[in-house]
Every structure is written in structure tokens, then in C-alpha cells.
C-alpha positions in Angstrom: 57.9 76.1 83.4 60.2 77.1 81.0 62.8 74.9 79.7 66.0 76.0 81.1 68.1 77.4 77.3 71.5 76.0 77.4 74.7 78.5 76.9 77.2 77.3 74.3 81.1 78.7 74.7 82.8 78.4 71.5 86.6 79.0 71.3 87.8 79.9 67.5 83.3 80.8 66.6 84.7 82.8 63.7 86.9 80.1 61.6 86.0 77.7 60.1 84.3 75.0 62.2 83.8 77.3 64.7 81.1 79.6 62.4 79.4 76.5 61.4 79.2 75.4 65.2 77.7 78.9 66.1 75.2 78.5 63.4 73.8 75.0 64.2 73.6 76.1 67.6 71.7 79.2 67.7 69.3 77.1 65.2 69.1 74.2 68.0 69.0 77.2 70.5 71.6 77.8 72.5 72.8 81.0 73.2 76.6 81.3 72.0 79.0 83.0 72.9 82.9 82.8 70.8 86.1 83.8 71.6 88.7 84.6 69.9 92.0 86.2 69.8 90.2 88.9 67.6 86.5 88.8 68.7 85.4 90.1 65.5 82.0 88.4 64.5 82.6 85.8 61.2 82.8 87.1 57.7 82.5 85.1 54.8 85.8 84.5 52.2 84.4 87.8 50.6 83.9 89.7 54.0 80.3 89.5 54.6 78.7 88.9 58.0 75.4 86.5 58.1 72.4 87.6 60.0 72.8 84.6 62.7 76.2 86.1 63.3 73.9 89.2 65.0 73.4 86.9 68.0 76.4 85.7 69.2 78.1 86.9 71.8 81.8 87.8 70.3 84.5 87.9 72.4 87.8 88.6 73.1 90.4 86.6 74.5 93.7 84.3 74.6 93.0 80.9 75.3 96.3 80.7 76.9 95.5 83.3 79.9 92.4 82.0 81.6 91.7 85.3 83.5 90.4 86.9 79.8 87.6 84.5 79.3 87.0 82.9 83.3 84.1 84.9 84.0 81.7 83.3 80.5 82.8 79.3 81.9 80.5 79.3 85.3 76.9 80.4 83.1 78.5 78.1 79.8 76.8 74.5 80.0 79.3 73.2 77.4 82.5 74.5 76.1 83.7 73.4 72.7 87.3 74.0 71.2 87.4 74.5 67.5 91.1 76.1 68.1 94.3 73.9 65.9 96.1 74.2 63.2 97.1 71.2 60.5 100.2 72.7 59.1 102.6 75.1 61.5 102.3 77.5 59.3 98.8 79.1 59.4 98.7 80.6 56.4 97.6 77.3 54.5 94.1 78.9 56.5 93.6 82.1 54.6 94.7 80.7 52.1 92.0 77.9 51.5 89.7 80.9 52.6 90.3 82.7 49.8 91.0 80.2 47.1 94.3 81.1 47.4 95.5 77.5 45.2 99.5 78.0 45.4 99.0 79.7 49.2 97.3 77.0 50.1 100.4 74.5 48.6 102.7 76.8 49.3 102.1 76.7 53.7 102.4 72.8 52.9 105.2 72.9 51.6 107.3 75.5 54.7 105.0 73.0 56.9 106.8 70.1 55.5 110.1 71.9 56.0 109.5 72.5 59.2 109.1 76.8 58.8 106.5 79.2 59.2 106.3 81.3 62.9 102.2 82.5 63.5 100.5 82.0 66.2 97.1 83.7 66.0 96.3 83.4 69.6 98.8 85.8 69.9 99.4 87.4 67.0 103.1 89.1 68.9 104.3 85.7 69.9 106.2 83.7 67.6 105.9 79.8 68.9 105.0 76.5 67.7 101.4 76.1 66.5 101.3 72.2 66.9 101.8 72.7 70.9 100.6 75.6 71.5 97.1 75.6 69.5 96.8 71.8 69.3 97.1 70.7 73.0 98.3 73.6 75.0 94.7 76.1 75.2 92.5 72.8 75.1 94.5 71.4 78.3 94.2 75.5 79.5 90.7 75.7 78.8 89.5 72.4 80.1 91.1 73.4 83.2 89.5 77.0 83.7 86.4 74.9 83.1 86.7 72.9 85.7 87.8 74.9 88.5 84.7 77.5 87.0 82.2 75.5 88.4 78.4 76.7 87.9 76.1 78.4 91.2 75.1 75.5 93.9 70.9 76.3 92.0 72.7 76.1 88.3 73.8 72.2 88.7 72.8 69.9 86.9 73.6 67.5 83.7 77.3 66.7 83.4 79.3 70.2 81.5 80.4 68.6 78.3 83.7 69.6 77.2 83.8 68.7 72.9 87.2 69.1 72.1 87.9 69.0 67.7 90.3 66.1 67.9 91.2 64.8 64.3 91.0 61.3 62.4 94.7 60.3 61.5 94.3 60.0 57.7 97.4 63.1 56.8 101.0 61.3 57.1 103.2 61.9 55.8 102.2 64.3 54.1 101.3 66.2 57.4 104.2 66.5 60.1 103.2 63.0 62.8 103.2 66.8 65.2 99.8 67.4 64.1 98.3 64.6 65.6 100.2 63.5 68.1 99.5 67.1 69.4 95.7 65.9 69.4 96.3 62.5 70.9 98.0 63.9 73.4 95.1 67.3 74.6 93.1 64.3 74.5 94.5 62.2 76.9 95.2 65.8 78.7 92.0 66.9 78.5 90.7 63.5 80.2 93.4 63.6 82.8 91.2 66.6 83.9 88.2 66.0 83.7 87.9 62.5 84.0 87.2 62.3 88.0 84.5 64.7 87.9 80.9 63.5 87.8 80.2 67.4 87.0 82.1 66.9 83.4 82.1 65.1 80.2 85.1 64.7 78.0 83.5 64.7 74.0 86.9 64.0 71.4 85.5 64.7 67.7 87.7 62.9 65.0 86.7 63.8 61.7 88.3 63.4 58.1 88.5 65.6 55.7 86.6 68.4 56.7 85.1 70.0 53.8 82.8 72.9 52.2 81.6 73.9 48.8 82.2 77.7 49.1 84.4 78.7 52.0 86.9 75.9 50.9 87.1 75.3 47.2 89.9 73.5 46.7 88.8 71.1 49.4 85.8 69.6 47.6 88.0 67.8 44.5 90.2 65.9 47.4 86.7 65.1 49.0 85.0 64.0 46.2 87.8 61.4 44.8 88.1 60.5 49.1 84.2 59.8 48.9 84.7 57.4 45.9 88.2 55.8 47.3 85.7 54.9 50.6 82.8 54.0 48.7 85.2 51.5 46.3 86.3 50.0 49.9 83.2 49.3 51.5 81.9 48.0 48.7 85.2 45.9 47.6 84.4 41.8 48.5 86.3 39.9 52.0 88.7 38.7 51.7 89.6 40.6 48.4 93.3 42.4 48.0 92.5 46.5 48.4 94.9 49.3 48.4 94.6 50.2 51.7 94.8 45.9 52.9 98.2 46.2 50.8 99.0 49.1 52.8 98.1 47.6 55.8 99.8 45.2 55.4 103.2 47.0 54.5 102.7 49.5 57.8 103.4 46.0 60.2 107.5 46.0 58.2 107.9 49.9 58.3 109.3 52.2 61.0 106.9 54.9 61.9 108.9 57.1 62.3 108.1 58.9 65.6 109.9 58.4 68.8 109.2 55.8 71.0 107.2 58.2 73.9 104.7 59.2 70.6 100.8 58.2 70.9 100.9 57.4 67.3 103.1 54.0 66.7 101.9 53.3 63.4 103.4 53.4 61.0 102.2 56.8 57.7 100.9 53.9 55.5 98.7 53.2 58.2 97.6 56.8 57.7 97.5 56.8 54.1 94.8 53.6 54.2 93.2 55.3 56.9 92.5 58.6 54.5 91.3 55.9 52.0 88.3 54.0 53.6 87.5 56.7 55.4 84.5 59.1 53.9 85.2 63.0 54.2 82.9 65.0 56.1 81.0 68.3 55.4 81.9 71.2 58.3 77.5 71.1 58.5 77.7 67.8 59.6 80.5 68.3 61.8 79.0 71.2 64.0 75.4 69.1 64.0 77.3 66.0 65.7 79.1 68.5 68.0 76.3 70.6 69.4 74.7 66.5 70.0 77.5 65.8 72.0 77.1 69.4 73.8 73.1 68.4 74.7 72.9 68.3 78.3 70.3 65.8 78.2 72.7 63.7 76.0 74.9 62.4 79.0 75.5 59.2 77.0 77.5 60.5 74.3 81.4 61.0 75.6 84.4 59.8 74.5 86.1 59.6 71.2 83.9 59.3 67.9 85.3 59.1 64.8 84.0 59.7 61.4 81.6 56.9 61.0 80.4 57.1 65.0 79.3 61.2 64.1 77.4 60.6 61.2 75.6 58.2 62.9 75.2 59.8 65.8 73.9 62.9 63.7 71.7 60.0 61.8 72.9 59.6 58.7 72.8 55.8 57.6 75.3 54.8 56.1 74.6 51.9 53.8 77.3 49.2 52.7 79.2 50.6 54.9 80.5 48.2 58.5 80.1 51.5 61.1 82.9 50.9 63.6 81.8 50.6 67.0 81.6 53.4 69.8 83.9 52.2 72.2 84.9 54.7 74.8 88.2 56.8 74.9 91.0 54.3 73.8 94.2 56.3 74.8 
């Protein structure tokens, strides 16, 4: 009897994380379909389409309009949602992709100033990228995934919905709305799928995701953060560290967010997280996602931080205290 081929739907498969997921999934024997606003195959910053891309089914669809992709959901054994934006001005992605350092800095400045209105889900629309990309698109797809169940002969293990969230490490350099909408999306997906025995939600929270070739300007920052996390991990217990000092100070400083916000910690806590959590290569994120999407891994559900993701892929973190995975804390 031949093994059943698992079918993975990647939302945003031609993006930075999405393309890494598509490539990793193919290597693990998945059939892979991608939907995106353009429907174009992934291409490198220099415009080359790698050979593996020919094995992916590239479809055009709008995440906010299920009728454009509902037909592929019944056959999908898992869905991976990779859409998201760190800044309201999504032009930073093109700048990082092309190596335009000044362009990336300009996007950061416009983001902090509240500017930027480009929405890659619909090039003709002007709306907040945070709410639309980080939250609304995920909730729309999760609902459609629940409603478009496979036929009776295709039922089996619970189908995974893997949402790419984030560790809280970017405040105050990035507006708090980024992490707030990520947390709201996690909670919303869990409300949609949580009571279904045929579905399981997995919420991946990577730290800084880097790649030396596709995102060259992330590598120096990743190196510094990796050094910081190593130093903090090796610091003797009881010895004050920059992160411990920041966490102590965070208790006396306001959060700067609304009372109803799902993020109530001070921005100083976020900086402390950045100093102690190691960055993660995009290929390692993709590997963890593929393992989470596997129909046989019904034990994988809930929130996975960067340390949990490394543990999932078998990365030994010597000298560092792993954070126990305790399910979805929302």
C-alpha cells in the first residue's frame, strides 16, 4: 500500500518565508500549492526562478476572498499562512530583498511615523497592512479551511493550520500594532479551530528571521543578536545582565498600549527578549513548519517560540535553558 501524499497549501508561497516553506515541503515529499495576489512563482532577488519552483502549483488568489481559493482547501492536509508585514509601509520588503539599505531605513522611518499604505493582497486597495495582513487574512483563511472539509473518504488525522506569528522582540523600534495584530490573529484562529477535532492550530513565533543572500542586511543584526543571546545564556546566575536590568525596569514603566491590547508588557521587556532570544535562519523556520504540518505529528499544536522550534527540528541548544512548550497561552 502506497503512503498517502500530503498536500500543503502555502498562503504567500512566493514570499521570503513562504518560498522557504515550499522548498522544504517538496524535499519532504509534500505536494505543494501556493496562493498569492500575483500567482507568480518565486524568484530570487536577481530574478531567477529556481528549479524546485517548477514542482509547485502557483495560483492567484485573494486571502480576503475565499471564493478565489476555496476549491483547493478540501484536498489540503495542512495550510501554512505566511502573509504578514513588520511595517505599515511594506516597501521595506523590496528594499531588503534588493539590498537597498537606505530604502529599508526609509520604510522604518515611515512606519514609525505612521505612513505607508501599500497592501500586497490587493494592489488597488489602501488599508492598514497590520490588520489586513497579520490578522484579517489569517482569520478569513482559517474559517474557510474549517468550512471546506475533505470528503468522508479523505478524513484522517486533524488538519494543521500553521500561522507564522512572531516573538515580541521589535518594540519600541516597530509600532506595537505589529505584535498586537499577531496575538489577535493567534487568539482568533484558536477560537475558530479550537473546538474542531479535525483541526489543530500551530502558532510559530520566530525571532529575527535571516538569510545571508536573500536578506543580506539581516545577517549583521542576526550575528549581534546571536552573540548577545550566547553571552546572556552563559552569564552566571545572580549576575546582573542587560536583559535582567531591562526586565526589572519594565515593571515601573508603562506599556504604551491600550488597556484592551493583548500585549501588556513594557517595550523594555521586548528589548530584553531581543537580547536573549537567538535569531533563526529562514530554512530552520521552514523545517519546523513542515514538521508541524505533518499529519502524523498530532502532538504539535499551540505556540512554538524560537527555542521550541529549534527543539522540534533537533537543534541542541547547549548551555541555554530551553523554554518548555506548554500549549497556547492566550
